TIVEX-556030 format. One record per atom (N, C-alpha, C, O): atom name; x negated, y negated, z negated; residue number from 1. Coordinates in Angstrom, 2 decimals. Each point is the difference from the previous one (the first is absolute). Layout:
<rs>
CA,X,Y,Z,NUM $
...
</rs>
This chain:
<rs>
N,5.08,5.41,-25.29,1 $
CA,-0.73,-1.13,0.15,1 $
C,-0.69,0.04,1.60,1 $
O,0.08,0.95,0.78,1 $
N,-0.55,-1.82,-0.62,2 $
CA,0.09,-0.34,1.59,2 $
C,-0.76,1.58,0.85,2 $
O,-0.94,0.51,-0.61,2 $
N,1.19,-0.14,1.36,3 $
CA,-0.44,0.97,0.27,3 $
C,-0.61,1.20,0.02,3 $
O,-0.72,0.71,0.70,3 $
N,1.73,-0.80,-2.55,4 $
CA,-0.52,1.21,-0.54,4 $
C,1.13,1.57,0.59,4 $
O,0.00,1.17,-0.38,4 $
N,1.10,-2.14,1.74,5 $
CA,0.77,1.32,0.52,5 $
C,0.24,-1.19,1.25,5 $
O,0.07,-1.23,-0.09,5 $
N,0.04,2.28,1.49,6 $
CA,-0.32,-0.36,1.36,6 $
C,0.95,-1.20,0.14,6 $
O,1.15,0.01,-0.44,6 $
N,-1.64,-0.88,1.00,7 $
CA,0.27,-1.88,0.21,7 $
C,1.58,0.75,1.34,7 $
O,-0.39,0.09,1.16,7 $
N,1.04,0.10,-1.26,8 $
CA,0.76,0.21,1.63,8 $
C,0.92,-1.20,0.15,8 $
O,1.07,0.28,-0.55,8 $
N,-1.06,-1.52,1.08,9 $
CA,1.24,-0.78,0.44,9 $
C,-0.82,-1.09,0.92,9 $
O,-1.20,-0.22,0.18,9 $
N,2.10,-0.21,0.18,10 $
CA,-0.04,-1.70,1.17,10 $
C,0.86,-0.94,-0.72,10 $
O,1.08,0.37,-0.47,10 $
N,-1.54,-1.62,0.37,11 $
CA,0.75,-1.13,0.08,11 $
C,-1.08,-0.97,-0.10,11 $
O,-1.17,0.08,-0.36,11 $
N,2.31,-1.48,1.00,12 $
CA,-0.33,-1.32,-0.04,12 $
C,0.02,-1.13,-1.39,12 $
O,1.03,-0.21,-0.65,12 $
N,-1.77,-0.15,0.49,13 $
CA,-0.41,-0.42,-1.50,13 $
C,0.10,-1.83,0.69,13 $
O,-0.35,-0.34,1.13,13 $
N,0.81,-0.42,-2.03,14 $
CA,-0.58,-1.36,-0.16,14 $
C,-0.92,-0.21,-0.21,14 $
O,-0.65,0.89,-0.54,14 $
N,0.04,-2.09,0.80,15 $
CA,-1.83,-0.49,-0.51,15 $
C,0.66,-1.54,-0.31,15 $
O,0.48,-0.85,0.75,15 $
N,-0.72,0.93,-2.37,16 $
CA,0.49,-1.65,-0.71,16 $
C,-0.96,-0.76,0.16,16 $
O,-1.20,0.26,-0.04,16 $
N,1.82,-1.39,0.26,17 $
CA,-1.02,-1.41,0.06,17 $
C,-1.91,0.11,-1.05,17 $
O,-1.06,-0.63,0.06,17 $
N,1.67,1.90,-0.94,18 $
CA,-1.07,0.70,-0.60,18 $
C,-1.57,0.20,0.58,18 $
O,-1.07,-0.57,-0.17,18 $
N,1.60,1.83,1.02,19 $
CA,-0.80,0.77,0.66,19 $
C,0.37,1.22,-0.85,19 $
O,-0.92,0.67,-0.48,19 $
N,2.12,-0.35,0.26,20 $
CA,0.46,1.12,-0.85,20 $
C,0.68,0.94,1.11,20 $
O,0.29,-0.32,1.16,20 $
N,-0.05,1.90,-1.96,21 $
CA,0.84,0.85,0.75,21 $
C,1.17,0.47,-1.33,21 $
O,-0.20,-0.21,-1.19,21 $
N,1.19,0.76,1.69,22 $
CA,0.66,0.62,-0.65,22 $
C,-0.56,1.48,-0.30,22 $
O,0.49,0.67,0.90,22 $
N,-1.07,-0.03,-1.50,23 $
CA,-0.75,1.55,0.33,23 $
C,1.34,1.07,-0.01,23 $
O,0.54,0.23,-1.09,23 $
N,-0.05,0.40,2.29,24 $
CA,1.36,0.33,-0.27,24 $
C,-0.05,1.74,-0.38,24 $
O,-0.83,0.83,0.35,24 $
N,1.84,-0.70,-1.06,25 $
CA,0.57,0.72,-1.69,25 $
C,-0.70,1.15,1.07,25 $
O,-1.06,0.29,-0.55,25 $
N,1.13,0.18,1.31,26 $
CA,-0.13,1.80,1.48,26 $
C,-2.15,0.23,-0.99,26 $
O,-0.30,1.11,-0.43,26 $
N,-0.12,-1.60,0.39,27 $
CA,-1.63,-0.10,-0.68,27 $
C,-0.05,0.25,-1.25,27 $
O,-1.15,0.05,-0.46,27 $
N,2.32,0.20,-0.52,28 $
CA,0.34,0.43,-1.17,28 $
C,-1.24,-1.19,-0.92,28 $
O,-0.57,0.45,-1.00,28 $
N,0.37,-1.53,1.33,29 $
CA,-0.61,-1.25,-0.97,29 $
C,0.09,-0.46,-1.31,29 $
O,1.11,-0.37,-0.37,29 $
N,-1.70,0.34,-0.12,30 $
CA,0.00,-0.44,-1.62,30 $
C,-0.18,-1.29,0.04,30 $
O,-0.78,-0.54,0.78,30 $
N,1.62,-0.21,-1.81,31 $
CA,-0.02,-1.31,-0.37,31 $
C,-1.42,0.19,-1.05,31 $
O,-0.04,0.68,-1.03,31 $
N,-1.37,-1.72,1.78,32 $
CA,-0.99,0.06,-0.64,32 $
C,-1.23,0.41,0.06,32 $
O,-1.03,-0.07,-0.66,32 $
N,1.54,0.66,1.94,33 $
CA,-0.68,1.41,0.96,33 $
C,-1.34,-0.62,0.96,33 $
O,0.48,-0.72,0.88,33 $
N,-1.68,0.76,-0.81,34 $
CA,-0.91,-0.63,0.79,34 $
C,-0.22,1.18,1.32,34 $
O,-0.16,1.21,0.17,34 $
N,0.35,-3.16,0.98,35 $
CA,0.40,1.33,1.08,35 $
C,-1.31,-0.89,0.58,35 $
O,-0.63,-0.85,-0.62,35 $
N,0.40,1.31,2.03,36 $
CA,-1.68,-0.63,0.67,36 $
C,0.83,-0.05,1.80,36 $
O,0.68,0.81,0.64,36 $
N,-1.01,-1.69,-0.46,37 $
CA,0.14,-0.90,1.30,37 $
C,-1.67,0.37,1.02,37 $
O,-1.05,-0.61,-0.22,37 $
N,1.20,1.57,1.16,38 $
CA,-0.96,0.17,0.82,38 $
C,0.49,-0.45,1.59,38 $
O,1.12,-0.26,0.42,38 $
N,-2.07,0.28,0.07,39 $
CA,0.23,-0.47,1.33,39 $
C,-0.63,1.24,1.13,39 $
O,-1.16,-0.28,0.30,39 $
N,1.35,0.75,-0.04,40 $
CA,0.11,1.49,1.00,40 $
C,-0.91,-0.64,1.04,40 $
O,0.20,-1.21,0.09,40 $
N,-0.84,1.53,0.46,41 $
CA,-0.43,-1.31,1.75,41 $
C,-0.39,0.86,1.17,41 $
O,-0.65,-0.37,0.98,41 $
N,1.13,1.55,-1.21,42 $
CA,-0.12,1.27,0.59,42 $
C,0.96,-0.07,0.79,42 $
O,-0.08,0.01,1.23,42 $
N,1.61,-0.13,-2.26,43 $
CA,1.36,-0.07,0.39,43 $
C,0.55,-0.98,0.00,43 $
O,1.23,0.01,0.10,43 $
N,-2.00,-1.37,-0.23,44 $
CA,-0.02,-1.08,-0.26,44 $
C,2.27,-0.45,-0.82,44 $
O,0.97,-0.69,0.32,44 $
N,-1.30,1.47,-1.17,45 $
CA,0.83,-0.04,-1.02,45 $
C,-0.63,-0.48,-1.44,45 $
O,-1.21,0.01,-0.18,45 $
N,2.21,-0.48,-0.90,46 $
CA,-0.20,0.12,-1.19,46 $
C,0.49,1.67,-0.84,46 $
O,0.80,0.70,0.63,46 $
N,-1.26,-0.25,-1.81,47 $
CA,0.42,0.49,-0.31,47 $
C,-0.29,-0.42,-1.66,47 $
O,-1.01,-0.32,-0.63,47 $
N,2.55,0.52,0.23,48 $
CA,-0.05,-0.02,-2.27,48 $
C,-0.39,1.67,0.07,48 $
O,0.53,0.89,0.67,48 $
N,-1.59,-0.84,-1.56,49 $
CA,-0.20,1.56,-1.21,49 $
C,-0.24,-0.79,-1.47,49 $
O,-0.44,-1.01,-0.54,49 $
N,1.08,2.25,0.36,50 $
CA,-0.20,-0.08,-2.21,50 $
C,-1.58,-0.44,0.02,50 $
O,-0.98,0.24,0.70,50 $
N,1.30,-1.06,-1.95,51 $
CA,-2.12,-0.04,-0.24,51 $
C,-0.09,1.17,-0.52,51 $
O,-1.10,-0.09,-0.54,51 $
N,1.57,1.37,0.27,52 $
CA,-0.31,1.10,-0.69,52 $
C,-0.60,1.02,1.49,52 $
O,-0.81,0.92,0.15,52 $
N,1.65,-1.62,0.64,53 $
CA,-0.38,1.14,1.89,53 $
C,-1.31,-0.72,-0.23,53 $
O,-0.80,0.57,-0.74,53 $
N,0.42,-1.92,1.34,54 $
CA,-1.03,-0.36,0.18,54 $
C,-1.60,0.60,-1.18,54 $
O,-1.19,0.16,0.28,54 $
N,1.80,-0.04,-1.28,55 $
CA,-1.17,0.59,-0.99,55 $
C,-0.21,1.41,0.16,55 $
O,-0.60,0.71,-0.80,55 $
N,1.18,-0.31,1.98,56 $
CA,0.23,1.75,0.00,56 $
C,-0.88,0.13,1.29,56 $
O,-0.82,0.85,0.30,56 $
N,1.31,-2.13,0.44,57 $
CA,-1.06,0.14,1.37,57 $
C,-1.57,0.05,0.13,57 $
O,-0.76,0.56,0.79,57 $
N,0.54,-1.60,-2.19,58 $
CA,-1.35,-0.71,-0.58,58 $
C,-0.31,1.16,-0.90,58 $
O,-0.97,-0.43,-0.62,58 $
N,1.13,1.20,0.34,59 $
CA,0.34,1.17,-1.15,59 $
C,-1.15,1.19,1.04,59 $
O,-1.15,0.43,-0.02,59 $
N,2.41,-0.31,0.83,60 $
CA,-0.55,0.73,1.06,60 $
C,-1.22,0.15,1.01,60 $
O,-0.64,1.04,0.17,60 $
N,0.46,-2.18,0.41,61 $
CA,-0.86,-0.93,0.56,61 $
C,-1.66,0.42,-1.14,61 $
O,-1.16,0.29,0.31,61 $
N,1.81,-0.46,-1.52,62 $
CA,-1.48,-0.01,-0.29,62 $
C,-0.20,1.18,-0.21,62 $
O,-1.18,0.27,0.26,62 $
N,1.71,0.55,-0.59,63 $
CA,-0.47,1.36,-0.23,63 $
C,-0.26,0.77,1.16,63 $
O,-0.06,1.22,-0.17,63 $
N,-0.12,-1.71,1.41,64 $
CA,-0.26,0.26,1.04,64 $
C,-1.32,-1.06,0.09,64 $
O,-0.37,0.95,0.69,64 $
N,-0.30,-1.57,-0.68,65 $
CA,-0.63,-0.84,-0.40,65 $
C,-1.05,0.95,-1.02,65 $
O,-1.13,0.39,0.28,65 $
N,1.77,-0.22,-1.30,66 $
CA,-1.14,0.80,-1.25,66 $
C,-0.37,0.88,1.10,66 $
O,-0.96,-0.41,0.65,66 $
N,1.56,1.69,-0.20,67 $
CA,-0.19,1.02,0.69,67 $
C,-0.71,-0.17,1.02,67 $
O,-0.57,1.01,0.41,67 $
N,0.35,-2.29,0.36,68 $
CA,-0.34,0.58,1.29,68 $
C,-1.73,0.54,0.01,68 $
O,-0.79,-0.19,-0.93,68 $
N,0.45,0.94,2.32,69 $
CA,-0.85,0.38,0.11,69 $
C,-1.06,-0.46,0.48,69 $
O,-1.14,0.44,-0.15,69 $
N,1.55,-1.44,0.79,70 $
CA,-1.02,-0.69,1.30,70 $
C,0.35,-1.24,-0.41,70 $
O,1.18,-0.23,-0.28,70 $
N,-1.96,-0.56,0.21,71 $
CA,-0.02,-1.65,0.03,71 $
C,1.06,-0.74,1.08,71 $
O,0.48,-1.13,-0.15,71 $
N,-0.24,1.98,1.17,72 $
CA,0.46,-0.55,1.12,72 $
C,1.68,0.30,-0.01,72 $
O,0.70,-0.53,0.86,72 $
N,-0.06,1.51,-1.98,73 $
CA,0.83,0.22,-0.83,73 $
C,0.54,-0.68,-0.98,73 $
O,1.19,0.11,-0.28,73 $
N,-2.25,-1.14,-0.56,74 $
CA,-0.14,-0.73,-0.91,74 $
C,0.35,-1.16,0.56,74 $
O,1.05,-0.47,-0.45,74 $
N,-1.66,-0.25,1.40,75 $
CA,0.10,-1.29,0.43,75 $
C,1.24,0.11,0.69,75 $
O,0.56,-1.10,-0.02,75 $
N,0.33,2.25,0.84,76 $
CA,0.80,-0.14,0.59,76 $
C,1.72,0.17,-0.68,76 $
O,1.04,-0.35,0.57,76 $
N,-1.20,1.10,-2.18,77 $
CA,0.67,-0.25,-0.64,77 $
C,0.12,-1.02,-0.67,77 $
O,1.08,-0.56,-0.21,77 $
N,-2.50,0.10,-0.33,78 $
CA,0.52,-1.38,-0.24,78 $
C,-0.31,-1.55,0.65,78 $
O,-0.20,-1.14,-0.42,78 $
N,0.30,1.95,1.87,79 $
CA,1.08,-1.56,0.85,79 $
C,1.80,0.29,0.38,79 $
O,0.91,-0.62,0.55,79 $
N,-1.12,1.91,-1.21,80 $
CA,1.84,0.13,-0.06,80 $
C,0.38,-0.65,-1.25,80 $
O,1.03,-0.67,-0.06,80 $
N,-1.76,0.82,-0.90,81 $
CA,0.67,-0.43,-1.41,81 $
C,-0.08,-1.89,0.51,81 $
O,1.02,-0.68,-0.10,81 $
N,-2.32,0.09,0.60,82 $
CA,0.19,-1.20,-0.14,82 $
C,1.53,-0.61,0.77,82 $
O,0.85,-0.70,-0.55,82 $
N,-0.83,1.24,2.08,83 $
CA,1.02,-0.19,1.07,83 $
C,1.57,0.70,-0.99,83 $
O,1.06,-0.06,0.63,83 $
N,-0.98,0.66,-2.10,84 $
CA,1.30,-0.54,-0.35,84 $
C,0.02,-0.66,-1.22,84 $
O,0.93,-0.03,-0.80,84 $
N,-2.40,-0.69,0.67,85 $
CA,0.39,-0.95,-0.81,85 $
C,-0.14,-1.12,0.63,85 $
O,0.29,-0.90,-0.79,85 $
N,-0.58,0.47,1.84,86 $
CA,0.13,-1.03,0.91,86 $
C,1.10,0.06,0.63,86 $
O,0.14,-0.97,0.74,86 $
N,0.94,1.90,-0.70,87 $
CA,1.65,-0.15,0.50,87 $
C,0.74,-0.56,-1.42,87 $
O,1.19,-0.23,-0.19,87 $
N,-2.08,0.13,-0.52,88 $
CA,1.62,-0.32,-1.43,88 $
C,-0.31,-1.52,0.70,88 $
O,-1.00,-0.45,0.55,88 $
N,2.70,-0.27,-0.90,89 $
CA,-0.01,-1.46,0.28,89 $
C,1.06,-0.40,-1.97,89 $
O,0.15,-0.98,-0.73,89 $
N,0.13,1.94,0.72,90 $
CA,0.48,-0.63,-1.55,90 $
C,0.23,1.02,-0.71,90 $
O,0.04,1.08,0.58,90 $
N,0.17,-1.13,-1.96,91 $
CA,0.32,1.52,-0.74,91 $
C,1.14,-1.45,-1.30,91 $
O,-0.41,-1.02,-0.56,91 $
N,1.78,1.65,0.60,92 $
CA,0.67,-0.49,-0.55,92 $
C,1.06,0.41,-0.42,92 $
O,0.79,0.64,0.69,92 $
N,-0.53,-1.05,-2.41,93 $
CA,1.16,0.74,-0.60,93 $
C,1.45,-0.63,0.22,93 $
O,0.49,-1.13,0.08,93 $
N,0.02,2.67,0.01,94 $
CA,1.56,-0.01,0.41,94 $
C,0.93,-1.76,-1.36,94 $
O,0.11,0.33,-1.18,94 $
N,0.17,-1.16,1.38,95 $
CA,0.94,-0.48,-1.06,95 $
C,1.02,0.78,0.14,95 $
O,0.25,0.99,0.69,95 $
N,0.53,-1.85,-1.79,96 $
CA,2.18,0.51,-0.16,96 $
C,0.08,0.38,0.94,96 $
O,-0.16,1.21,0.19,96 $
N,0.42,-2.07,0.80,97 $
CA,1.21,0.22,0.83,97 $
C,-0.66,1.46,1.20,97 $
O,0.57,0.33,1.04,97 $
N,-1.75,0.25,-1.53,98 $
CA,-0.84,0.83,1.03,98 $
C,-0.07,-0.70,0.99,98 $
O,0.70,0.19,0.99,98 $
N,-1.84,-1.45,-1.13,99 $
CA,-0.23,-0.67,1.65,99 $
C,-2.02,-0.01,-0.67,99 $
O,-0.59,0.03,-1.07,99 $
N,0.26,-0.09,2.65,100 $
CA,-1.74,0.15,-0.01,100 $
C,-0.28,-1.17,0.91,100 $
O,0.60,-0.21,1.05,100 $
N,-1.53,-0.51,-1.53,101 $
CA,-0.18,-1.13,0.85,101 $
C,-1.26,0.26,0.60,101 $
O,-1.15,0.08,-0.42,101 $
N,1.71,0.01,1.51,102 $
CA,-0.65,0.59,1.52,102 $
C,-1.46,-1.07,0.13,102 $
O,-1.16,0.41,-0.09,102 $
N,1.55,-1.71,0.31,103 $
CA,-0.94,-1.26,0.47,103 $
C,0.52,-0.86,0.72,103 $
O,0.97,0.42,0.65,103 $
N,-1.22,-1.40,-0.52,104 $
CA,0.33,-1.08,0.37,104 $
C,-0.66,0.30,2.09,104 $
O,0.56,-0.64,0.89,104 $
N,-1.25,1.24,-0.70,105 $
CA,0.06,0.17,1.41,105 $
C,1.55,0.94,0.33,105 $
O,-0.05,0.73,0.99,105 $
N,0.81,-0.76,-1.46,106 $
CA,1.04,1.11,0.00,106 $
C,1.17,-0.92,-0.23,106 $
O,1.13,0.49,-0.05,106 $
N,-1.32,-1.75,-0.08,107 $
CA,1.02,-1.36,-0.12,107 $
C,0.78,-0.11,0.70,107 $
O,1.22,0.05,-0.16,107 $
N,-2.46,-0.38,1.94,108 $
CA,0.72,-0.27,1.06,108 $
C,0.92,1.21,0.53,108 $
O,0.27,0.19,1.19,108 $
N,0.12,0.54,-2.20,109 $
CA,1.30,1.41,0.90,109 $
C,0.85,-0.61,-0.95,109 $
O,-0.42,-0.53,-1.02,109 $
N,1.85,0.60,1.40,110 $
CA,0.92,0.60,-0.75,110 $
C,0.49,1.07,-0.71,110 $
O,0.52,0.06,-1.11,110 $
N,-0.85,1.03,2.21,111 $
CA,-0.23,1.14,-0.46,111 $
C,-0.86,1.30,0.42,111 $
O,-0.55,0.13,1.10,111 $
N,0.51,0.65,-1.96,112 $
CA,-0.72,0.88,0.56,112 $
C,0.22,1.63,-0.23,112 $
O,0.26,0.50,-1.09,112 $
N,-0.44,0.30,2.42,113 $
CA,0.23,1.83,-0.82,113 $
C,-0.33,0.57,-0.64,113 $
O,-1.19,-0.29,-0.11,113 $
N,1.36,0.87,-0.38,114 $
CA,-1.01,1.09,-0.87,114 $
C,0.91,1.48,0.00,114 $
O,1.20,0.21,-0.16,114 $
N,-2.22,0.59,0.40,115 $
CA,-0.19,1.21,0.61,115 $
C,-0.55,1.18,-1.51,115 $
O,-0.73,-0.20,-0.98,115 $
N,1.25,1.00,1.29,116 $
CA,-0.15,1.20,-1.15,116 $
C,-1.21,0.57,0.84,116 $
O,0.32,0.34,1.14,116 $
N,-1.12,-0.23,-1.34,117 $
CA,-0.75,1.11,0.24,117 $
C,-1.17,0.84,-1.05,117 $
O,-1.17,-0.23,-0.31,117 $
N,2.02,1.16,0.01,118 $
CA,0.27,1.21,-1.45,118 $
C,-1.15,-0.92,-1.55,118 $
O,0.27,-0.52,-1.08,118 $
N,-0.91,0.66,1.49,119 $
CA,-0.85,-1.35,-1.44,119 $
C,-0.64,-1.16,0.02,119 $
O,-0.86,-0.46,-0.75,119 $
N,1.53,-0.12,1.99,120 $
CA,-0.59,-1.57,0.15,120 $
C,1.40,-0.50,0.76,120 $
O,0.88,0.82,0.27,120 $
N,-0.73,-2.35,0.07,121 $
CA,1.14,-1.01,0.14,121 $
C,-0.16,-0.55,1.53,121 $
O,-0.10,-1.23,-0.04,121 $
N,0.07,1.52,0.79,122 $
CA,-0.59,-1.15,1.34,122 $
C,0.92,-0.53,0.15,122 $
O,1.16,0.41,0.06,122 $
N,-2.04,-2.41,0.09,123 $
CA,0.52,-0.55,0.16,123 $
C,0.47,-1.08,1.63,123 $
O,0.98,0.65,0.34,123 $
N,-1.01,-0.88,-0.13,124 $
CA,0.19,-0.56,1.57,124 $
C,0.46,-1.41,0.27,124 $
O,1.04,-0.11,0.65,124 $
N,-1.45,-0.62,-0.91,125 $
CA,0.55,-1.47,-0.08,125 $
C,1.14,-0.26,1.85,125 $
O,-0.53,-0.11,1.11,125 $
N,2.11,0.08,-1.41,126 $
CA,0.86,-0.22,1.06,126 $
C,-0.63,-1.37,0.55,126 $
O,-0.59,-0.66,-0.86,126 $
N,0.62,0.23,1.91,127 $
CA,-0.05,-1.06,1.10,127 $
C,1.50,-0.43,0.19,127 $
O,0.31,-0.85,0.83,127 $
</rs>
């Protein structure tokens, strides 16, 4: 499944008129798998994670909130959780051709660059 083994690779993929991309085979993706497109505002890139990875990240933060000793810690972790949720642009299932709908905001681009990033896939529009 997507991200279960390190994602290493790089390729240019086409964006079709419906705003879909082919998710490269080097990600070990599986048909029907739910992937999550997020915007990393710090790096100004888009990142695709498995829905399982997003759940793991949120569960880790929830445990930190539970175990917080001070209100300041609790608030900091709650803000971190909120930022992750705000970064989510789209959740989509891979179709039979292993395409993911990344959205119409990418429709203006003919291609995007995909870069393996261990447990995620970085997406950069090619202008």
